[in-house]
C-alpha positions in Angstrom: 88.3 129.5 45.0 90.1 131.5 47.7 87.4 130.3 50.2 88.1 126.7 49.3 91.8 127.1 49.8 91.2 128.8 53.1 89.0 126.0 54.3 91.6 123.4 53.2 94.3 125.4 55.0 92.2 125.6 58.3 91.4 121.9 58.2 95.1 121.0 57.7 96.1 123.3 60.5 93.5 121.8 62.9 94.5 118.3 61.9 98.1 119.1 62.5 97.4 120.6 66.0 95.3 117.5 66.9 98.2 115.2 65.9 100.6 117.3 67.9 98.4 117.0 71.0 98.3 113.2 70.6 102.1 113.2 70.2 102.6 115.4 73.2 100.2 113.1 75.2 102.1 110.0 74.1 105.5 111.7 74.9 104.3 112.6 78.4 103.1 109.0 79.1 106.4 107.7 77.6 108.4 110.0 79.8 106.6 108.9 83.0 107.1 105.2 82.2 110.8 105.8 81.3 111.3 107.8 84.5 109.7 105.1 86.7 111.7 102.4 85.0 114.9 104.3 85.5 114.1 104.9 89.1 113.3 101.1 89.5 116.7 100.3 88.0 118.4 102.3 90.7 116.1 101.3 93.5 114.2 104.5 94.0 110.8 103.8 92.4 107.7 104.4 94.4 104.1 103.7 93.6 103.3 107.4 94.2 105.5 108.3 91.2 102.9 107.2 88.7 99.7 106.8 90.8 96.6 108.8 89.9 94.2 108.9 92.8 90.7 107.8 92.1 87.7 109.3 93.9 85.8 106.1 93.6 88.6 104.2 95.3 88.8 106.8 98.1 85.1 106.4 98.7 85.3 102.6 98.7 88.1 102.7 101.3 86.3 105.3 103.4 83.2 103.2 103.6 85.1 100.0 104.4 87.1 101.8 107.2 83.8 103.0 108.8 82.7 99.3 108.9 86.0 97.9 110.0 86.5 100.6 112.7 82.9 101.0 113.8 83.7 100.2 117.4 86.6 102.6 117.4 85.0 105.7 115.8 83.5 107.0 119.0 86.9 107.0 120.7 88.7 108.7 117.9 89.1 112.5 117.5 88.4 114.1 114.1 92.1 114.6 113.6 92.7 110.9 114.0 90.2 109.9 111.4 92.3 110.0 108.3 94.2 107.5 106.1 96.6 107.2 103.2 96.4 104.8 100.4 98.3 103.5 97.4 97.2 101.0 94.8 99.2 98.2 93.3 98.4 94.9 91.6 99.8 92.3 93.9 98.7 89.2 92.0 98.9 90.3 88.4 95.1 89.9 87.8 94.9 93.4 86.2 93.1 94.7 89.3 94.7 96.8 92.0 94.9 96.0 95.6 94.9 98.9 98.1 97.5 99.5 100.8 95.8 101.6 103.5 98.0 103.2 106.3 97.6 105.5 109.2 100.1 107.8 111.0 98.5 109.1 114.1 98.6 108.2 117.8 95.4 106.2 117.6 96.9 103.7 115.2 100.6 104.1 116.0 102.7 103.2 119.0 106.3 102.6 119.9 106.4 99.4 117.7 105.0 101.2 114.6 101.6 101.7 112.9 98.8 99.6 111.7 96.9 99.4 108.4 95.2 97.2 105.9 95.6 95.6 102.5 92.3 95.6 100.7 91.0 93.8 97.6 89.8 95.8 94.6 86.2 95.4 95.9 87.2 96.7 99.3 87.2 93.3 101.1 90.1 92.8 103.6 93.1 90.7 102.6 95.0 91.7 105.7 95.1 93.9 108.7 98.7 94.5 109.8 100.2 96.0 112.9 103.6 97.3 114.2 105.1 98.5 111.0 107.1 101.4 109.9 106.4 102.8 106.5 107.2 102.3 103.6 106.3 98.8 102.8 108.3 97.1 100.0 106.8 94.9 97.4 109.4 92.5 96.0 109.5 90.6 92.7 109.3 87.2 94.3 105.9 85.7 95.0 104.0 83.1 97.1 100.6 81.8 96.2 100.6 84.2 93.2 101.0 87.3 95.4 104.2 89.3 95.6 106.2 88.9 98.8 106.4 92.0 101.0 109.1 93.4 103.2 108.0 95.3 106.3 110.2 97.2 108.7 109.5 97.0 112.4 111.7 97.8 115.4 114.6 98.8 113.0 114.6 95.3 111.4 113.2 94.1 108.1 110.9 91.1 107.9 109.7 89.1 104.9 106.0 88.4 104.6 104.7 85.7 102.3 101.1 85.0 101.4 100.0 81.7 103.0 96.4 80.4 102.8 95.2 83.6 101.2 96.6 85.9 103.9 99.8 87.7 104.7 100.9 87.5 108.4 99.3 90.3 110.4 102.3 90.9 112.8 105.5 91.5 110.8 107.7 91.6 113.9 107.4 87.8 114.4 108.2 86.9 110.8 111.4 85.8 109.2 114.1 88.5 109.4 115.3 89.9 106.1 119.0 90.3 106.7 120.1 91.6 103.3 119.4 95.0 101.8 116.0 95.7 100.4 116.3 94.5 96.7 116.7 97.5 94.4 113.9 96.2 92.1 111.4 96.4 95.0 108.7 99.0 94.9 108.0 101.2 97.9 104.4 101.7 99.0 103.1 104.1 101.6 106.3 106.1 101.9 104.3 108.6 104.0 107.1 110.8 105.3 109.1 111.2 102.1 106.5 111.1 99.3 104.1 113.5 100.9 101.1 111.3 100.1 97.7 112.9 100.4 95.6 112.0 103.4 91.9 111.4 103.3 89.3 111.7 106.1 86.8 108.9 107.0 
C-alpha cells in the first residue's frame, strides 16, 4: 500500500512540475510580448528585441551575398566580408523578409551604407544605397508592403513600394518632414542594438 501511495505522490509531483514549466514558459513569452508592445507604444521597439536568429536564414543570406557580390569578393578584405540582418514580415504573408546591412568602408561612404532587402527564399526585393541605420518600418503600406523611412544626409525619406520594388536610392525620395512615427519599428539599429555580425 505504501508503495502505491509513493508512486501516486511521485506522479503528482512530476505532473505539477511539468505544468509549472509550461506556465513559466508561457509567462516568459507573455512578458516578451508585453515588453515589446509597451516599447512600441512609446516608440522604442526594435525588431532585435524579440528576434531569434536562425542558422538556416544566416546560411541563406550568406549564399545569396556570395552570388550578388561575386564580382566584389576578390577586392574585399576578410574584415569587410560581414553582414547584419533582421527579419520582419513586410507584407503580412506570414513569411519574413530580411533586411541585410553592412557597416564597413567597402559598403559605406560619406552618404551612408548600402544593403539589401531579401524575400524569404533569398531572392532580392531591393538593393539600397546611401542610408544611415536604423531603417524604420511604418504602419502605412503601398502595394501591400509597409512603407519605409530611411535616413540619409541627416534627412528622413519615405520609401513606398512601387511595381514590386522600393526605390534603391533613398536620398532622392520624398522628404519625411515630421518625426518618425512612434508606432514605427526600427530595423538594423546596428550601433545601439549591438546586433550580431556574420561572415560571408
